[in-house]
C-alpha positions, -999 to 999 in steps of 0.1 A, spaced: 791 404 347 779 385 316 794 352 328 770 351 357 740 349 334 747 321 308 715 314 288 698 282 300 671 267 278 660 238 300 650 234 336 670 214 361 639 196 375 609 179 359 578 200 364 540 201 360 516 229 353 479 235 347 460 257 322 423 263 323 401 281 297 368 298 304 341 313 283 331 348 294 296 360 298 288 397 302 252 406 311 244 369 304 257 371 268 288 352 257 315 375 246 351 375 235 372 390 263 392 410 237 360 427 226 353 439 262 387 447 276 410 445 245 439 430 266 442 416 301 456 450 312 422 465 305 406 442 331 432 443 358 431 474 380 468 476 388 501 476 369 515 441 364 545 426 345 537 418 309 543 385 293 530 393 258 505 419 245 477 394 253 490 381 287 500 394 321 520 379 350 498 377 380 508 385 416 495 350 425 523 335 405 505 324 373 494 343 342 462 356 326 457 352 288 431 363 263 434 335 237 411 327 208 380 341 223 384 326 257 400 337 290 428 315 301 447 312 334 478 292 339 499 282 368 537 286 372 557 254 366 560 234 398 586 207 405 575 171 405 578 160 441 555 147 469 523 168 470 531 186 438 496 179 424 480 196 454 504 226 449 495 230 413 458 228 419 461 253 448 480 276 424 453 273 397 426 282 421 446 312 433 448 325 397 411 319 393 405 338 426 425 368 415 407 370 382 373 366 399 382 395 422 391 417 393 358 408 376 340 418 408 357 451 408 349 456 371 313 448 378 312 475 406 328 501 382 307 493 352 274 483 366 274 452 344 277 415 353 305 390 343 309 353 349 332 326 339 319 293 324 343 263 327 356 252 293 387 230 297 417 221 318 451 210 305 476 191 326 512 196 314 538 171 325 576 172 318 591 147 293 628 151 302 640 117 289 676 122 277 681 118 240 704 89 244 676 70 262 651 77 234 646 54 204 621 41 179 600 25 207 604 54 231 594 87 214 572 114 228 547 107 200 544 71 209 541 81 246 512 104 237 494 76 218 499 51 246 485 75 271 455 82 248 447 45 251 454 43 289 441 75 305 405 81 292 386 56 314 402 65 347 402 102 339 365 101 329 356 85 362 378 108 383 368 141 367 344 140 338 307 151 338 276 143 318 283 169 292 320 160 287 330 147 253 365 133 255 401 132 268 431 144 246 468 138 248 493 161 229 531 157 225 547 192 230 585 189 225 595 187 261 561 179 278 530 159 275 497 178 276 465 160 288 433 179 280 402 172 300 371 191 312 375 216 340 364 203 374 348 231 394 357 217 428 393 220 440 392 187 459 380 166 429 403 184 406 433 175 429 423 139 428 419 138 390 452 156 385 470 133 409 457 103 388 468 118 355 503 129 367 510 97 386 501 75 357 520 96 331 552 98 352 553 61 357 547 54 320 575 78 310 599 55 329 589 24 310 615 10 286 590 10 256 559 31 247 545 5 223 508 -4 231 518 -40 238 533 -27 271 497 -22 284 488 -58 278 521 -70 292 516 -51 324 480 -61 329 465 -27 322 428 -32 312 418 -17 278 384 -14 262 378 -34 231 369 -16 199 381 18 212 407 36 191 417 72 197 413 96 168 437 123 156 433 156 173 414 179 149 433 211 155 468 201 169 492 172 168 481 145 192 453 122 200 418 125 214 394 98 226 359 112 223 325 97 230 322 89 193 352 66 195 334 44 221 307 18 212 284 40 233 290 73 252 309 67 285 294 100 297 258 91 294 253 58 312 257 43 346 294 42 356 287 10 376 270 -9 348 291 -39 338 285 -35 300 320 -27 287 340 -54 269 378 -54 275 405 -67 252 411 -97 275 376 -109 272 360 -96 304 330 -74 309 335 -46 334 319 -14 345 338 18 338 344 24 375 358 -11 380 381 -7 350 392 27 363 398 13 398 418 -16 384 440 8 364 446 31 393 457 2 415 484 -7 390 498 28 393 488 35 429 524 39 442 532 65 415 499 84 422 507 84 459 542 98 453 529 130 436 497 135 456 487 147 491 470 123 515 436 139 512 435 138 474 447 103 473 420 91 497 394 111 478 405 95 445 403 60 459 369 68 475 355 79 441 370 48 423 354 25 449 320 42 446 321 54 482 321 91 471 300 101 441 318 110 409 304 137 386 290 109 364 268 98 393 249 130 390 220 134 367 235 165 349 265 187 349 264 208 382 256 245 379 290 254 395 305 250 360 286 281 348 300 306 374 335 295 384 353 314 411 324 329 431 328 301 456 361 283 462 358 260 492 375 227 494 349 199 491 319 221 492 316 238 458 294 210 446 266 204 471 254 175 449 284 156 462 275 159 498 308 175 508 327 142 504 309 125 533 323 91 524 357 103 537 343 104 572 358 69 575 394 65 582 416 59 551 415 23 541 387 14 565 358 -7 551 337 -8 582 335 7 617 320 37 635 314 70 618 338 97 627 329 127 650 320 160 633 351 176 647 373 149 632 355 153 599 364 190 598 401 182 602 398 152 578 384 175 551 409 203 556 424 212 522 461 205 516 467 243 515 451 247 550 470 267 576 460 242 603 489 228 623 509 199 607 490 203 574 504 234 558 514 229 522 547 246 514 555 264 482 579 248 456 611 266 447 599 275 412 566 287 426 584 311 449 603 326 420 571 333 400 553 347 431 582 371 435 582 380 398 544 385 398 548 409 428 576 428 410 601 420 437 637 428 428 663 399 430 697 402 444 721 382 423 758 382 429 754 414 449 735 432 422 699 442 425 679 433 394 644 446 386 620 423 366 606 440 336 590 411 317 584 374 320 592 354 288 576 319 285 577 297 315 614 294 320 628 329 317 624 365 329 640 397 316 656 417 344 673 451 344 704 460 364 712 494 379 732 503 348 702 497 326 716 465 311 689 439 305 696 402 311 675 371 302 676 349 332 661 314 338 641 307 368 667 281 378 692 310 381 668 329 404 661 299 427 673 308 462 681 344 454 671 370 479 644 394 470 639 430 483 611 427 510 603 464 507 592 462 470 555 470 466 531 448 447 
């Protein structure tokens, strides 16, 4: 039935995805994962679908890579919709949890120790603008440059730490990739990702990506700050050396930063002003908890990582503890959120209320459960090697190719390359084993 499987190179819906890279330490010595396990299959203690020789599809829906001397986990693509940023952060931490579990088992088998040190996080956002709507003032390259001017200050306040060095933006054919430091707390990461995705999605809809749009729309910009060319890939990066002084070293509330419109602001005030311009777009993609946390950080009610004296130790052993809002004891478990959303005064909330308030978006508590997106469900089924029933035929996954396709085999041995759009809504065999 070849007509049932026409090749599709693009997805029907815009999506987001996260990638995170980690340095690996074995017996407290930094190593290249390839030198210890050769391929991801050497670390994982069960058979999984291959992606490439250096990557595996995980039963948690994402993938594990050995790439350039670091260990990398990535999420499946997830449709842009309400609460999608919470979904993608949940997914990333599920991939981290699986890898940490495999490291624990390897430690038990080998008698050695292994830990993951946070390195970077990449936020990928669809750029699905039709070609007829693109033009000289509306290219993905100009979009990347505009975001490189717009995003650094709010992204630094929302998720950077004292040892961070910069924020990058790369144009990647059909997506924009924003590179930042990894944030070792799921709650803070969800707030930072909501900020980045909400701003980028609203800017994509602008009629022009020229830098003058920022001034025309009242978006504050620092004076004398110009992003540099990315040293290794196409794109832009705004590093500490591009600022008059390092934004990672000083007081985020010190009003010592000159803006292009002649004002002198603190980094936090500038980040808050920027976020307020994009608040509706941020709210559309985030969950209520992450949105409240983001505003609390930008108002100074909840400490940012830059309010701490140093980068927290949680960066150096990621995955051992994954609890929403409590990975970083230095941040006091987000106590500022004890107040009702939007409240500026009033009585403190009861402890029982606080526990519900701080429940993560992926909590199983009643009325708060975070559903799975359609694309996420497909990748979870692929990672668990479930067979798909398509037009009455039972197809077995044999490999995942990229982020849009999977190779499946029919009962007659014929292999078919199928997009995840073609698998959306298809029934899977519930008796298939992981």
